[in-house]
N, C-alpha and C positions, 0 to 999 in steps of 0.2 A: 421711848422704846417701843411701847406696844403700839402707838397711834403709827410711828414709822413704819413698822413689820405689815401693816395692813395695805400698804400702798403697793402698786404694782412695781415690779423690779425687774432686770434682765441680768443673767448670770453668760459671761461670754468664755467660751474655750479656744483657744487656739493650737492648732495643731503644731506637732515637732517643728515639721519641717517651713509650718508657715504659710502654706498654700492653702488652709483653709480655716477660717473663722466661723464657728457656730454657736448660738445661743439658745437658752432657754428664758421663753417670758412666762413668769408666775403672775397669774390675774389678780387685780385689786381684791382685798377682803371689805365686806361692808361698805362704808362711805370712804375707801382707801383712795388715793389720788391713781389715775389711769397713767397710763406711758402714751408720749406720741414720739413722731417722727423725729423730732427735735432733741427729745431726750433719748433717743437711739444713738444718732448722729454723735450727741455729746459722750455719750457712754464710748462707743467707739473709739472716739479720738482721744478720751484718757486713755484706753487701753493702748493705744498707738496702732490703729488700724486705720488705714489711711489709702487703702490700694482696693479694689476690686469689688467695692460694695455693692450689695445686691439690693437695691431700692426697691424695684418691685413685689419681691418676695420678703423684705421686713413689711413693707404698708399691707401684704395681707395675712401676715402672721399676726400683725396688730388689730385688723379688723377680725379675725378669730377670736382674738383675745376679750374682745369686748364681751363676748357672751361665753366665753368657756368658763369651765369650773376647774379646768385641770390645767398643767403646764403646757406650752406649746413649744416645739421644738422650730427652729428655724437657721436657715443659712445666712450670715451676716456679710459674709464676702469670701470672694474666692481670688487664689491667684491666676497667674499667668506664666504657664509654665514657660521655661525656655525652649528655642526649637534649634535643635541641632544643626551645625553646618553639614554640607554634603562634599565628602573628596570627589574628585572625578572617577567614576569606575565606570567597566563594560557590564553591561546591563541585557542580562542574555533572554532572548524569546521566551514567552510563557510556554510556547506549544513543545520546546525540548524538554517540558518536565511533565506534559501530558500522556502520560503512559494510561493505556486501557487492558488493566489485565485480564478483567473477565468477561471481553465479549462487547458487544454491541444492541441495543435494545431496537428491535425492529418490529413495528407491529404490537406492542405489548409482550414480546417475549424477548429473550436475552438468546442472541446466536453467539453462544461461545466459539465458534469457529473465527469470529472478526475481532479476538484477542489482539491487541498491539503490544506485547513487552520491549520491545524498541522504537526508536525515534527513527524516520526514514527524512532525509532532508534533499532538495534537490540543488543540480550545480546552480551557481550563483545567489541561490537563497541568503536572506539575511539571517544570521544567527544571533545578531545581537548590536547594538546601539553604544557608542560610547558617551555617556553622561557628563558633562561640563560640571564644575565644581560649584556650590551654590553657598553663600553666607549664611550663619547662623542667626537666629533672630532671638535678642535677650529676653528674659523672664521678670518676674517682678512679684515677689511675696505681696500678701495683705498686709505686712507692716512695711513695705515701698522700700524693700532690700531688692537691688536687681541681679538677677541671677545672670551668669555669665553661659553662652550655650557652648555647648559640648562638640565633639564630630562623629557623626553617623559611621558604623562599623559596616561596611560595604565587602564582600566576598571577592577576593581579587581573580577572578579568572584570566585565564592567560588561553590564547588562542593556539591551535598547535597545528599537526598536519593537515593539510590541503584545506586551510583555510588562506583567505587573504584580506587585506583592509581596502575599503574603498569609502573614502572621506570618514566620516564619523561611524561606519559600519565595518563589521566582520562578517563576512561571505562564505559560503562554501565553494571551495573550487572544483568539485567533483561533486556528482551525485552517491549518496552512500548512507553508511549508518551514522549517528552522531553518538560519539563516545565521549563519556566525562570521566576522568582518573584524577582523583583529589581533585586540584584546581583547573588541570589543562584541559581542555577539549580538542578533538580531532574529528575528523570525518574517514571512514572507513570503505575504501571501494568493496573490500570481499567481508561476506556476513557469514559467519560460519553458524551452523544450527546442527544441535543435537536430534532433531526430529522435528516435522511438521504434523504438530495435533492439538488440543486445546491450549495448550500453554504457548504455544507460538501464534496461533491462529493461521487463516489462510496467509499466505505469503503472495506480495507484490513489491518488488524488492529492484531498485534502478540498477543495479551493478551485479557481480559475480558472486557466486554462492557456494558454500561446500557443506555440504550435506552428509550426516555423521548419524543418521538416524534415518527411518522409513516415514514416509509421508502417508499419515495413516488415512483409513477409507473415508472419502467423502469431503477431503482437504484439498484444496486447489492450489498451485503453486504458478509464478511465473517471476520471471526475473529479465533483465535487459542486458545483461552479461552473459558471463561463460556460468554454465554449474556443472559441478564437480562432484558428483556422488560415490562418497566412500563405500557404501553398501549395495544390495539390489535396489532398484528403483521401483515402485509399487506405484503406477500409475492411474488415477480418475482423470485430473484435466492438468496438464501441465504444458506450460507455454516457455520457452527459452530462447532468447534473441539470439545470443551466440552460439559457441560450442557447448556440446554435451557430451561428458565422459562420465561413463558408470564403471567402477570397479567390478561389481557382479553383474546381473542381467537385469532385462526392462520388462517390468509383467505388467500388462493392461488389466485394469478393474472395469467394471463397466462404469463410464461408456470407453474408458481406457484410450483417450485421445492425446497424443504428443506431438508438438509443433515446434520445430526447430528452425532457428534462422541462418544454423552455420552446420558445422559435420556433427556426426554421431559417433561414437565409439563405445561398445558394449561388449560383454563375454555373450550373452546369446537375447532373444527378443522372443518374446511370446503374448500371445492374445492381444495384440497392439495395434492401434491405426497410428500410423506417423507419417506426419508431412515434415521435409525437411529442405534448405536450398543446398547446403553442402553434401558430400559424401557418407556412406555410412559403413563402418566396419565393424563388423561381427566375428568373434573367434568362434562360436558355434552354432547353434539352430538358431532357425527364424522358423517360428509355427505359429498357424491360426492367427497370420496378421495381415495388414495390408500396410505396404510401405510405398511412398511417392516421392523423390527427390530428385533433383537438380543436376545431381551429381553420379557418383559411382557407387555399385555396392558391391563390396569387398568380403568376401566370407574366408574364415580361416581353415586349418587344414581338419578341423572337425565340422567344417560349416555346410550343414545341410539346410535345405530349403524345401518346407511342402506343407501344404494347404494352406497355401498363403498366394497374396498376389502382388507382385513386386514392378513398381513402376522406374525406372533408373534411366534418365537420359541419357548419360556418358558409356553408361553400360553396366556389365555384372560378371563378377567371377565367384566362383563356388566347389566346392567339393562335390557335391549330389544335389540334382534337383528332383524332387517327387519323392514316391515313397512306392516301395514293392506292392503293396496294398492298392497302387491306383490314385490314390489323393489326389484331387484337384490343385495345379499348381500353375498360374500364371507368372510368366516374365515377360516384361513390355520394356523396348530400349528404343532409344532414338527420338522420341515422340514428347511432348513438352505438356507435362499430367495436366497442368492448369488449363491450356488450352483446349484439349481433349474435352475436361468437365464445360468448358465455357460454350463448346462445340454442341455437346448435349443437351445442354439447357436450351441454346437457341432453336435446335431442330426439333425439341420438346415442343415450344413456344410454337414454330412454324407447325407442326403437324395440329398440334389444337386450334389454331385459328383457322387451317384448311378444313377442319372438320366443321367448325362454326359455319364458314362460308358456304359449304356443303349443307348445311341445313335450311330448309325451308319456311323462315318465319316473317310472314308477311307484315310486322311490325316494324322490321327495320327499315329507316328512311334508306335512299339511294346515298345520300352523302355519309350516313353510318357505314354501309358496304363501301364504298371507295376508299375511305380510312382504314378498313380493316384488309382490303386489297393492297393499300400503298406500305401499311405495315409489313402484311405478310413478304412483297417483294424487299424491304428492306432486312428483314430478317434473312431471306435467301442469300443477299450480299454479302450481311453480317457473318453467315456461317461460311461461305464460301471464302472469305478474307482469312477468317480465322483457320480456316483449314487449310491454306497454305502456308500459315506460319507453325504448324505444329509440328512440323517433322523437322526438329533442328540437328539432329545427328544420325545420318543415316550410314555414318560409317561405324556407327558404337557396334559392340561385339558381343556374345553372350560366352564365354569360358567354363567349361564344366571338367574339373581336373579325375571325376570318378562318373560312376551310373547317372544315367538321364533315366528316367521311368517313365511307362506310359500315364497319361493323365496328365503330362505336363505340356502346354503350350507357349509357344515362343511366339513373340511377336517384335517386331523392327520396323517400326515408321511404319504401322498399321497392316504389313505383312504377316503373314500367318501361317506357322508351321504346328502341325499337332503330333506329338510323339505318341506314336503306336506300338512301337516295339522298344525293348531295352537295348539304348545305347551305351556302349562301354565309357566313353569319353569325347569329349570334342569340343568345337567353338565354332558357334553360329553367325553366320554373317550374312548380310545381305547383297545380292548381285543385284546392282542398280540398273543393270541392261536389259537383265532377262524379267528382272519384278521379283525373284522370289529368295526365298532364306534357302542358304548352302550350310551343309556340316564338314569342318575340316579338321583334321588330328585325330581319327577315331582310329 
């Protein structure tokens, strides 16, 4: 008995689930017999361990045992787990879960205005793909017992409003906000915001927006649809491709720029640089602003305009123009402000070239001077062509229901009329035959 206890020996332990067989190798004492690989295999066979035997690990442990004084632990065998079968399911795009709640790192600093607490998708964008079912793979324990595969659990997402199926894909039928409620997802065209601040980040939205809070200073906003603001709209830089409706007024911050692709409706406008394609309707005052529109400017019963420049192709209607203190107010109608701007840029370039040609610089070659003269002639022709297209509405009228004060300049199709004395009311129009602005209805 004492001699046998001096021999090297192996103690085997099998886990309860039979997925792991581990052992402890006790080294031989004095002249005791050592263990070899065949001895280990025989011990495993006697213990019923027939699968997943780790030959390389056992050999390494036996090598360590030759010089070891203490027992050596070894993994003898490992089972193969079953791979569960996969049901058919809809796998959503990872993008739909990539919210950016705390801004975006730029140049080593986090710009908190670039937070993205919601997901925006584009029309026809793939939201998810149907995955086919796949069979499972049986497993095996270290004792050779076969393990039947189970079935994976997948979240059964359901496509909802404004989505459509395209083969194996589910796509968005409109651009808008991705919304997931319980297991059903949909695309919402209208985005409702409590405000634009560090929580929402700068807004760039492909649909309509309902704004119920302010746009904080320094934040930008743009949407490809309509914007309805249920509160006064404070503007730093706002772009609206559709119509803009503001239940309160519009106040500009520096730089205070607003561009609208449709019509604008508000209670008042102050300290704003506005460009729009549609008409502008204001109930109250327009103060210290520049408004350029291809449509009509219409002011309500309290509609006073002063210390501002208005360019309205279709015409203008207001209660009062100017101020008793003589504040400068300019009203231009009938002419396309975009063409006027282009014409001014062309004339500026033309004047610069003319000055350069007048300078006597001997280093200029004849070829260079010829190119400058050709460019100058082209600029003159372009300016003349633009000027012919400027005056779109010579029939445009400017109607004022109450006083027009000195300091007001009326311009229709580049014909100018300056108000030098207070006029009680009236409508300004262009007499095209005489080429002068006349006043009627005083």
